[in-house]
C-alpha atoms as one frame of an Amber mdcrd trajectory, in Angstrom:
protein
 199.469 -52.490 -78.170 199.896 -52.555 -74.448 200.776 -49.361 -72.666 204.214
 -49.458 -71.029 204.697 -47.513 -67.821 207.584 -45.071 -67.977 209.949 -45.277
 -65.011 213.482 -44.269 -64.206 216.336 -46.698 -63.665 215.927 -46.682 -59.887
 212.136 -46.643 -60.043 211.434 -43.202 -58.639 208.528 -41.022 -59.718 209.558
 -37.798 -61.389 207.329 -34.851 -62.062 207.695 -32.707 -65.138 208.534 -29.130
 -64.276 208.311 -25.821 -66.067 210.152 -25.246 -69.305 213.527 -23.603 -68.758
 214.154 -20.501 -70.890 217.283 -21.487 -72.834 217.610 -18.012 -74.315 219.087
 -16.887 -70.981 222.017 -19.270 -71.356 222.448 -18.358 -75.007 222.618 -14.671
 -74.101 225.166 -15.445 -71.372 227.315 -17.460 -73.767 227.129 -14.781 -76.446
 228.065 -12.081 -73.921 231.024 -14.205 -72.796 232.265 -14.483 -76.383 231.907
 -10.729 -76.871 233.711 -10.100 -73.566 236.568 -12.374 -74.649 236.928 -10.608
 -77.995 237.067  -7.157 -76.426 239.380  -8.112 -73.534 241.759 -10.315 -75.554
 244.378  -7.638 -76.218 244.302  -6.336 -72.639 244.991  -9.807 -71.281 248.013
 -10.283 -73.542 249.479  -6.978 -72.339 249.168  -7.936 -68.660 252.134 -10.301
 -68.849 255.821  -9.366 -69.124 256.679 -11.846 -71.843 254.586 -11.981 -74.978
 254.488 -15.765 -75.339 253.188 -16.242 -71.778 250.461 -13.670 -72.417 249.424
 -15.386 -75.613 249.504 -18.820 -73.959 247.364 -17.715 -71.006 244.987 -15.693
 -73.178 244.382 -18.583 -75.566 244.139 -21.398 -73.010 243.307 -20.419 -69.435
 241.355 -17.196 -69.967 238.582 -18.672 -72.188 238.036 -21.486 -69.694 237.824
 -18.982 -66.860 235.171 -17.008 -68.744 233.279 -20.195 -69.662 233.409 -21.418
 -66.048 231.998 -18.102 -64.824 229.203 -18.200 -67.407 228.401 -21.798 -66.474
 228.146 -20.927 -62.780 225.855 -17.975 -63.521 223.701 -20.265 -65.697 223.485
 -22.853 -62.911 222.431 -20.158 -60.456 219.654 -19.115 -62.865 218.583 -22.758
 -63.241 218.485 -23.192 -59.484 216.400 -20.050 -59.029 214.074 -21.155 -61.844
 213.586 -24.622 -60.346 212.731 -23.207 -56.905 209.826 -21.175 -58.259
């Protein structure tokens, strides 16, 4: 068999970096889930009408927590790739 050279689509050379510790992101995600569970009832009580509190707590609030966790994870990835 002939050996095929591995290249990217645009033909650039890429170097393989260090392995990223995925446990950091798993811990962040798990802590976000725990935070959501413990703050769920407080978020519902923050609104005057019950249905608005439930709607915000079930739709917007989880995405806000997930967005925050994602940004923290990207900061960790950036710091890890600079070293």
